[in-house]
C-alpha positions as CSV (number, residue, x, y, z in Angstrom):
1,M,113.3,90.1,145.1
2,R,109.7,89.1,145.7
3,N,110.6,87.6,149.1
4,I,112.3,90.9,150.2
5,F,109.2,92.8,149.1
6,L,106.9,90.5,151.0
7,I,109.0,90.7,154.2
8,L,109.2,94.5,153.9
9,L,105.4,94.7,153.4
10,T,104.8,92.5,156.4
11,V,107.0,94.6,158.6
12,I,105.3,97.8,157.5
13,V,101.8,96.4,158.0
14,T,102.8,95.1,161.5
15,L,104.2,98.5,162.4
16,V,101.1,100.3,161.3
17,C,98.9,97.9,163.3
18,V,101.0,98.2,166.4
19,K,100.9,102.1,166.3
20,N,97.1,102.3,165.8
21,T,95.6,100.8,168.9
22,Q,92.8,103.3,169.6
23,T,89.1,102.5,169.3
24,V,87.0,104.0,166.6
25,N,83.2,104.2,166.1
26,I,81.8,102.5,163.0
27,D,78.3,103.5,161.6
28,L,78.5,101.8,158.2
29,F,76.5,98.6,158.1
30,I,76.7,98.0,161.8
31,E,77.1,100.3,164.7
32,G,79.8,99.6,167.1
33,N,83.4,100.2,168.3
34,I,86.4,98.4,166.8
35,T,90.1,98.9,167.3
36,L,91.7,100.8,164.4
37,W,94.3,98.1,163.7
38,K,91.6,95.5,163.1
39,L,89.9,97.9,160.7
40,L,93.1,98.7,158.8
41,L,94.1,95.0,158.6
42,T,90.6,94.1,157.3
43,F,90.8,96.6,154.5
44,F,94.3,95.6,153.7
45,V,93.3,91.9,153.3
46,M,90.3,92.9,151.2
47,G,92.6,94.9,148.9
48,I,94.9,91.9,148.5
49,L,92.0,89.6,147.7
50,F,90.6,92.1,145.2
51,A,94.0,92.4,143.5
52,F,94.3,88.6,143.4
53,L,90.9,88.3,141.7
54,L,91.8,90.9,139.1
55,K,95.1,89.3,138.4
56,G,93.5,85.9,138.0
57,G,91.0,87.2,135.5
58,K,93.7,88.9,133.5
59,K,95.7,85.6,133.3
60,K,92.6,83.7,132.2
61,Q,92.0,86.3,129.5
62,Q,95.6,86.1,128.3
63,R,95.3,82.3,128.1
64,E,92.1,82.6,126.0
65,N,93.7,85.2,123.7
66,I,96.8,82.9,123.2
67,A,94.5,79.9,122.5
68,L,92.5,82.0,120.0
69,S,95.6,83.3,118.2
70,D,96.9,79.7,118.0
71,Q,93.6,78.6,116.5
72,L,93.6,81.4,114.0
73,E,97.2,80.5,112.9
74,E,96.1,76.9,112.4
75,D,93.1,78.0,110.4
76,N,95.3,80.2,108.2
77,Q,97.8,77.3,107.6
78,E,95.2,74.8,106.4
79,P,94.3,76.4,103.0
80,K,98.0,76.6,102.1
81,S,98.3,72.8,102.4
82,K,95.2,72.3,100.2
83,L,96.7,74.2,97.3
84,S,97.8,72.3,94.3
85,D,101.4,72.3,93.0
86,E,100.3,74.5,90.1
87,D,98.7,77.1,92.4
88,R,101.8,77.1,94.6
89,D,104.0,77.8,91.6
90,F,101.7,80.6,90.5
91,L,101.7,82.2,93.9
92,S,105.5,82.0,94.3
């Protein structure tokens, strides 16, 4: 499914780039002329990189949360093993 999505996305991006060959003026950080397909492709790649960075941070945060919950579970299990037999009988 992912491969089909990537192929479809590549075809759509290629078609958009082929259809937009006109030149546009840019007065943002630099002044000049650039073809529209280069500008569209640049922003598309920047969007992919931004999404990749956000996804990577989310995965890292999930791993930290899992490690923290595992550590909390281990901390909660230690006092149970330190109970005497009499205390276990009382609690059950």
